[in-house]
Backbone bond lengths (Angstrom), bond angles and torsions (degrees), N, CA, C in turn:
res aa  C-N    CA-C-N  psi(-1)  N-CA   C-N-CA  omega(-1)  CA-C   N-CA-C  phi
1 M - - - 1.440 - - 1.520 109.35 -
2 I 1.311 115.78 149.31 1.462 121.01 -176.51 1.521 109.79 -122.56
3 N 1.313 115.53 133.09 1.457 122.99 172.92 1.519 105.79 -129.01
4 Q 1.324 116.83 89.99 1.455 120.82 -177.86 1.514 110.39 -137.24
5 V 1.340 115.01 138.22 1.461 122.03 -179.48 1.522 107.97 -128.95
6 I 1.332 116.08 137.49 1.456 121.72 172.43 1.526 106.74 -125.18
7 L 1.330 115.91 125.02 1.461 121.68 -179.28 1.524 109.55 -129.95
8 V 1.316 116.24 142.77 1.456 122.44 169.36 1.518 105.58 -126.18
9 G 1.319 115.72 119.23 1.454 119.54 -177.31 1.512 111.69 -165.61
10 R 1.324 114.77 -174.60 1.463 121.68 -178.15 1.525 110.71 -111.01
11 T 1.327 115.37 142.24 1.461 120.56 179.51 1.526 109.95 -66.55
12 G 1.331 115.68 139.85 1.458 120.84 -178.62 1.512 112.98 -88.87
13 A 1.305 117.30 -19.30 1.466 122.89 179.53 1.516 107.81 -163.01
14 E 1.327 115.51 167.06 1.462 118.76 175.51 1.525 108.86 -66.29
15 P 1.331 118.61 141.10 1.460 120.96 -179.47 1.526 113.09 -63.18
16 V 1.322 114.67 146.24 1.459 121.27 172.34 1.524 105.77 -96.29
17 I 1.333 116.69 118.56 1.462 120.99 -175.73 1.520 108.72 -111.53
18 R 1.331 113.94 127.15 1.467 121.06 177.82 1.514 108.50 -120.02
19 G 1.305 116.14 146.01 1.450 120.59 175.63 1.516 109.94 -100.93
20 T 1.313 115.72 139.73 1.464 120.53 173.80 1.519 107.29 -111.66
21 A 1.306 117.11 -178.28 1.466 120.76 -179.66 1.523 111.71 -63.18
22 T 1.333 117.23 -29.77 1.462 119.94 -175.68 1.524 115.18 -112.11
23 S 1.342 118.70 -23.40 1.465 119.59 -179.29 1.527 110.80 -163.98
24 S 1.330 115.56 -171.75 1.461 122.13 179.83 1.521 110.59 -105.37
25 V 1.344 115.05 154.95 1.463 121.90 175.24 1.528 106.69 -131.65
26 A 1.330 116.40 131.25 1.468 121.37 177.71 1.520 108.71 -119.77
27 N 1.330 116.10 134.66 1.462 122.29 177.69 1.521 109.04 -125.06
28 F 1.339 115.98 136.11 1.455 121.91 174.96 1.515 108.66 -160.13
29 T 1.325 116.16 171.94 1.463 120.41 176.96 1.524 108.84 -106.73
30 L 1.328 114.80 151.33 1.458 122.23 178.24 1.522 107.72 -128.57
31 A 1.334 115.83 130.85 1.468 121.00 179.31 1.527 109.35 -100.95
32 T 1.329 116.02 130.00 1.455 121.58 171.70 1.524 107.13 -119.59
33 S 1.322 116.16 144.99 1.461 120.57 -177.40 1.514 110.58 -129.03
34 E 1.315 115.18 152.21 1.454 120.82 173.13 1.522 108.19 -144.41
35 S 1.317 115.21 150.50 1.459 120.89 178.21 1.516 108.89 -114.79
36 R 1.327 115.43 143.06 1.465 119.82 176.96 1.522 108.47 -144.46
37 L 1.305 114.52 155.84 1.457 121.46 -178.32 1.526 109.38 -88.70
38 V 1.340 116.30 120.88 1.454 122.31 178.32 1.529 107.09 -126.56
39 K 1.320 115.70 114.68 1.468 121.63 179.73 1.531 111.76 49.26
40 E 1.324 115.79 53.51 1.459 123.94 176.82 1.530 113.86 63.93
41 E 1.329 117.56 20.94 1.460 121.43 177.68 1.530 108.54 -135.49
42 W 1.324 116.49 135.25 1.457 120.94 178.91 1.529 109.81 -78.61
43 V 1.331 115.23 129.27 1.457 121.94 179.56 1.527 107.70 -121.12
44 E 1.345 116.08 129.94 1.458 120.28 178.54 1.522 109.67 -100.74
45 T 1.318 115.23 133.18 1.464 122.01 178.72 1.522 108.33 -117.82
46 T 1.315 116.93 133.41 1.462 122.04 178.45 1.517 109.42 -113.77
47 E 1.321 115.79 132.04 1.466 122.66 175.39 1.521 107.88 -110.25
48 W 1.328 116.48 140.39 1.461 121.98 178.03 1.523 108.72 -109.15
49 H 1.317 116.07 130.13 1.464 122.58 -177.43 1.526 109.54 -117.42
50 N 1.332 116.42 136.48 1.459 122.09 174.77 1.526 107.74 -85.38
51 I 1.328 116.41 120.54 1.462 122.56 -175.00 1.521 109.30 -110.64
52 T 1.343 116.33 135.83 1.463 122.08 176.48 1.519 108.69 -129.62
53 C 1.336 115.32 126.69 1.467 122.27 178.37 1.522 108.36 -117.35
54 F 1.322 115.83 148.91 1.463 121.62 -179.26 1.524 110.60 -125.46
55 G 1.337 116.28 155.32 1.462 122.16 170.77 1.510 114.38 61.49
56 K 1.350 115.29 -132.19 1.465 121.44 -176.50 1.524 111.89 -63.87
57 I 1.317 116.50 -33.78 1.468 119.18 178.67 1.528 109.41 -65.77
58 A 1.324 117.39 -40.85 1.469 121.05 177.76 1.530 110.49 -63.19
59 D 1.329 117.20 -38.93 1.462 120.72 178.99 1.526 111.33 -63.43
60 R 1.338 118.06 -33.47 1.469 122.00 179.22 1.530 112.03 -70.14
61 M 1.318 117.91 -17.55 1.460 121.46 -178.19 1.523 113.04 -82.14
62 K 1.334 116.72 -4.95 1.470 120.93 -179.95 1.526 109.50 -59.15
63 D 1.308 117.26 134.63 1.475 124.75 178.18 1.526 112.99 63.31
64 L 1.308 118.36 23.51 1.468 121.58 177.51 1.520 108.28 -77.24
65 P 1.344 118.59 118.40 1.475 119.38 -175.85 1.526 112.75 -77.32
66 K 1.308 114.72 156.54 1.463 122.18 174.49 1.536 108.50 -59.05
67 G 1.332 116.55 138.72 1.458 121.03 177.30 1.506 115.19 91.26
68 T 1.328 118.67 3.23 1.460 121.75 -179.92 1.527 110.26 -71.80
69 L 1.324 116.49 133.69 1.458 122.26 179.81 1.526 109.38 -82.91
70 L 1.344 116.26 122.94 1.467 122.18 -176.71 1.521 111.66 -127.90
71 F 1.324 115.55 149.35 1.467 123.89 165.70 1.515 104.84 -103.45
72 I 1.330 116.78 125.51 1.463 120.84 -178.41 1.520 109.23 -125.77
73 Q 1.316 115.21 133.76 1.461 122.02 175.78 1.526 106.27 -124.85
74 G 1.306 116.29 131.10 1.456 119.76 -178.79 1.506 111.83 -170.34
75 K 1.333 115.31 -153.56 1.460 120.49 179.78 1.522 109.76 -135.69
76 I 1.312 115.22 156.42 1.463 121.04 178.21 1.516 108.65 -81.11
77 H 1.332 115.57 134.53 1.463 120.76 176.48 1.525 108.44 -128.92
78 Y 1.327 115.59 126.16 1.466 121.93 177.95 1.518 108.76 -105.77
79 S 1.325 116.37 140.41 1.464 119.34 175.17 1.525 109.52 -137.27
80 V 1.314 114.79 151.46 1.460 122.73 179.11 1.527 106.78 -120.21
81 Y 1.333 116.18 136.21 1.451 120.25 179.52 1.532 109.12 -140.95
82 D 1.336 115.87 163.73 1.457 121.54 178.37 1.523 109.83 -93.74
83 K 1.325 116.38 126.42 1.461 121.70 177.14 1.525 109.71 -79.29
84 K 1.331 115.27 167.66 1.470 119.96 179.80 1.523 111.88 -61.93
85 D 1.331 116.90 -31.40 1.468 120.03 -179.26 1.531 112.97 -82.52
86 G 1.338 117.34 4.03 1.459 121.05 176.99 1.527 114.34 93.52
87 S 1.326 118.08 -11.33 1.468 119.96 179.06 1.530 110.20 -82.48
88 K 1.317 114.94 167.48 1.462 121.08 179.84 1.532 110.29 -86.65
89 G 1.299 116.21 139.09 1.460 122.31 174.12 1.514 108.86 -112.68
90 Y 1.310 116.65 149.81 1.460 121.78 -178.49 1.520 108.63 -126.71
91 K 1.328 115.93 140.05 1.460 120.49 179.82 1.523 108.81 -135.77
92 T 1.322 114.91 135.06 1.455 121.37 175.82 1.521 107.69 -113.61
93 E 1.323 116.28 127.79 1.452 121.84 -179.32 1.524 109.79 -129.82
94 I 1.308 115.36 159.29 1.454 121.52 169.50 1.525 106.21 -106.35
95 W 1.336 116.91 116.44 1.456 121.82 176.26 1.517 106.80 -89.65
96 V 1.312 117.26 119.06 1.461 123.45 -170.14 1.525 112.02 -83.46
97 N 1.350 114.57 132.31 1.468 122.11 172.61 1.524 110.74 -103.35
98 N 1.343 116.17 -28.42 1.454 121.33 -174.58 1.528 108.70 -150.94
99 V 1.318 116.12 139.99 1.473 120.81 176.49 1.520 108.49 -138.70
100 K 1.324 115.46 140.05 1.461 121.34 175.38 1.526 107.80 -129.13
101 F 1.307 115.27 135.68 1.454 121.20 177.34 1.529 107.24 -86.32
102 L 1.306 116.99 119.37 1.454 121.04 -174.80 1.529 112.95 -91.09
103 E 1.309 117.22 -2.22 1.462 122.22 175.81 1.517 107.66 -130.31
104 K 1.319 115.16 147.33 1.454 118.41 172.97 1.514 108.84 -71.35
105 K 1.321 115.98 151.40 1.454 119.96 175.41 1.519 108.21 -60.39
106 K 1.297 117.04 139.50 1.464 120.50 -177.30 1.522 109.47 -65.70
107 K 1.328 114.87 114.55 1.458 120.36 178.37 1.525 110.01 -76.99
108 F 1.311 115.32 -26.13 1.454 121.87 -173.09 1.519 109.24 -95.20
109 E 1.311 116.89 119.39 1.458 119.96 175.63 1.515 108.20 -125.99
110 D 1.293 116.17 124.97 1.460 121.90 -179.39 1.526 107.60 -87.47
111 V 1.325 115.80 92.31 1.450 120.68 -175.76 1.520 111.46 -76.60
112 D 1.344 116.19 -45.60 1.459 118.29 -175.06 1.523 113.89 -101.70
113 G 1.306 118.60 -2.79 1.449 121.67 177.51 1.509 114.12 84.12
114 D 1.356 118.11 -3.49 1.459 121.08 -178.01 1.528 113.15 -102.54
115 A 1.303 117.43 -7.93 1.465 120.69 -176.29 1.531 110.23 -74.96
116 P 1.338 117.18 147.76 1.466 120.12 179.07 1.522 111.03 -72.80
117 P 1.323 118.16 157.51 1.457 120.33 178.26 1.517 110.64 -68.81
118 P 1.341 118.28 154.75 1.460 121.15 179.93 1.527 110.36 -67.64
119 Q 1.331 115.91 148.30 1.453 121.28 178.64 1.523 109.19 -93.92
120 R 1.334 116.68 132.73 1.459 121.31 176.04 1.514 108.88 -80.88
121 K 1.328 115.72 145.52 1.453 119.50 174.85 1.518 108.06 -75.45
122 T 1.309 115.91 141.67 1.454 119.89 178.44 1.515 109.32 -118.09
123 S 1.295 116.15 153.74 1.452 121.63 -179.45 1.519 110.45 -78.83
124 Q 1.316 115.86 140.80 1.447 121.04 172.17 1.528 109.59 -81.49
125 K 1.340 115.47 -29.76 1.456 122.09 179.25 1.519 107.81 -126.91
126 P 1.318 118.86 152.67 1.460 119.25 176.21 1.523 110.40 -65.68
127 S 1.339 116.75 155.04 1.457 121.83 -175.25 1.515 113.17 -63.84
128 W 1.326 118.53 -18.70 1.461 120.16 -179.70 1.524 111.73 -92.21
129 G 1.327 117.91 -1.73 1.462 121.29 179.78 1.511 111.14 -85.49
130 K 1.341 115.20 176.87 1.460 120.39 179.23 1.523 109.76 -80.41
131 G 1.327 115.16 159.65 1.448 120.35 173.24 1.514 113.32 92.91
132 K 1.322 115.41 -166.26 1.462 121.05 -176.43 1.520 110.86 -85.96
133 V 1.319 115.17 144.93 1.455 121.70 179.73 1.519 107.93 -131.99
134 D 1.325 117.57 128.77 1.463 120.58 175.83 1.513 109.19 -76.33
135 T 1.321 116.31 140.95 1.450 120.42 176.82 1.519 108.70 -81.87
136 P 1.331 119.01 147.22 1.462 120.59 -178.49 1.520 112.90 -64.96
137 W 1.331 118.28 -20.33 1.461 120.39 -177.90 1.519 111.40 -95.18
138 G 1.336 117.43 3.57 1.453 120.61 174.75 1.510 114.00 85.11
139 G 1.334 118.60 14.00 1.457 122.29 178.59 1.514 111.36 -76.77
140 K 1.339 115.98 -168.16 1.456 120.72 179.71 1.520 110.07 -64.19
141 P 1.340 117.01 143.02 1.457 119.07 176.18 1.527 110.97 -67.80
142 V 1.305 115.18 151.71 1.456 121.65 179.34 1.515 107.90 -98.82
143 T 1.327 117.69 131.92 1.457 121.54 176.70 1.508 108.16 -107.94
144 Q 1.318 116.42 125.07 1.453 120.60 179.16 1.508 109.49 -95.53
145 N 1.348 117.04 159.13 1.452 122.45 177.57 1.518 109.65 -61.25
146 E 1.306 116.06 134.93 1.456 120.00 178.91 1.521 111.67 -69.72
147 D 1.366 117.67 -27.00 1.464 120.29 -178.35 1.525 112.43 -88.06
148 D 1.297 117.84 0.10 1.459 121.93 -179.02 1.523 108.80 -96.68
149 D 1.329 117.15 113.27 1.465 121.19 -175.17 1.510 113.35 -67.04
150 D 1.323 117.71 -45.87 1.456 120.03 -173.28 1.518 113.97 -119.80
151 G 1.310 118.95 2.51 1.453 121.65 177.89 1.516 114.12 80.09
152 A 1.340 118.88 2.87 1.454 121.65 -178.70 1.526 109.82 -86.23
153 P 1.342 118.64 114.41 1.461 120.31 -177.06 1.523 112.93 -69.50
154 W 1.311 117.24 -18.24 1.457 120.75 -175.89 1.527 113.25 -97.38
155 K 1.340 118.80 3.12 1.459 120.76 -171.26 1.518 112.75 -61.15
156 D 1.370 117.98 -33.23 1.455 120.60 -179.37 1.513 112.01 -70.32
157 S 1.337 117.51 -22.09 1.465 120.34 -178.31 1.519 112.55 -86.23
158 I 1.332 117.55 -7.00 1.472 120.91 -179.52 1.520 108.82 -90.48
159 K 1.316 115.71 124.31 1.464 121.35 178.96 1.513 109.28 -97.96
160 N 1.324 117.15 133.83 1.467 121.16 178.91 1.507 111.21 -89.30
C-alpha cells in the first residue's frame, strides 16, 4: 500500500518550531491552487494543507518567510483528539519526508524603503534556442544540446 503526497505551494505563515527531548518539530500551512473552467469563466480554488516536519527538516524551516514556494513530499497522517466540549476532533496533516526550496532566499531586502527593486535576469535567446539561457530567477544557466534543433526530446519518435 502507498501513502504518498506531493505538493507544490506557498507557505501561509512562518513555521512554528518546537523542540522536543530528541528533535525539532515544525508546523505551518501550505497553500496550493488550481484553476478550472466553469461556465466559460476561469475559477481559482485554493486548498490549505497542515504541514508537519520533524528533525533536520524541521530545523531547515527556521526563518522561512510567509509566501515561500516549496516542493513537499510526504504522507497523509490523520489523528483524532478529544475537544474541550467532549466531542471528537479530527486533524489531517502532511508529514514531510522531503522538502525542496523552489526559490532562492531573497538576497534583496528593502530596509529603509528607498532602495530600488531587484532586477530580474532576462534571456538573450529564447529558451527553445541553442546555447546558454539565463533563468529568470537567477539560477544556473541551462545548456541545450547543440545537435537538437528545437529542444524537443520526442522529435525523433514522431513520424511524418
